[in-house]
C-alpha positions as CSV (number, residue, x, y, z in Angstrom):
1,M,0.0,17.7,-6.2
2,M,-2.3,19.1,-3.5
3,K,-2.3,22.6,-5.1
4,I,-3.4,21.1,-8.5
5,G,-6.4,19.4,-6.9
6,K,-7.5,22.6,-5.2
7,T,-7.1,24.6,-8.4
8,L,-9.0,22.0,-10.3
9,I,-11.9,22.1,-7.8
10,A,-11.9,25.9,-8.0
11,V,-12.0,25.9,-11.8
12,L,-14.8,23.3,-11.8
13,A,-16.8,25.3,-9.2
14,L,-16.4,28.5,-11.2
15,G,-17.4,26.8,-14.4
16,S,-20.5,25.4,-12.8
17,L,-21.5,28.9,-11.6
18,I,-21.0,30.4,-15.0
19,A,-23.0,27.6,-16.7
20,G,-25.8,28.1,-14.1
21,F,-26.0,31.8,-14.6
22,S,-26.0,31.6,-18.3
23,G,-28.9,29.2,-18.3
24,C,-31.0,31.6,-16.3
25,K,-31.4,34.1,-19.1
26,K,-34.1,32.3,-21.1
27,E,-37.4,31.5,-19.6
28,G,-38.6,28.0,-20.4
29,P,-42.1,26.6,-20.7
30,A,-42.0,25.3,-17.1
31,E,-41.2,28.8,-15.8
32,R,-43.9,30.4,-17.9
33,A,-46.4,27.8,-16.7
34,G,-45.3,28.4,-13.1
35,K,-45.8,32.1,-13.5
36,A,-49.3,31.5,-15.0
37,L,-50.2,29.4,-12.1
38,D,-49.0,32.0,-9.7
39,N,-51.1,34.7,-11.4
40,S,-54.1,32.4,-11.4
41,A,-53.8,31.7,-7.7
42,E,-53.4,35.4,-6.9
43,K,-56.5,36.3,-9.0
44,A,-58.5,33.4,-7.3
45,G,-57.4,34.7,-3.9
46,Q,-58.6,38.2,-4.8
47,Q,-61.9,36.8,-5.9
48,V,-62.3,34.8,-2.7
49,E,-61.5,37.9,-0.7
50,K,-64.1,39.9,-2.6
51,A,-66.7,37.2,-2.0
52,G,-65.9,37.1,1.7
53,D,-66.4,40.9,1.9
54,K,-69.8,40.6,0.2
55,I,-70.9,37.8,2.6
56,K,-69.7,39.9,5.5
57,G,-71.6,42.9,4.2
58,A,-74.8,40.8,3.7
59,I,-74.5,39.4,7.3
60,D,-74.0,42.9,8.7
61,D,-77.1,44.0,6.8
62,M,-79.2,41.1,8.2
63,K,-78.2,42.0,11.7
64,K,-79.6,45.5,11.3
């Protein structure tokens, strides 16, 4: 009886893994939106960095 329970648990775990991996193939709308947000945040960060560099350059020019 104990062996049947362990086998059943192993089969269910394996089935869950297979179902999980097969669901990862398609990219859903939430994943696309998340990627778009990531890209937007990265671009905004780059723009902030550029602005910071310009400000620093302007301050350095004022000190001269």
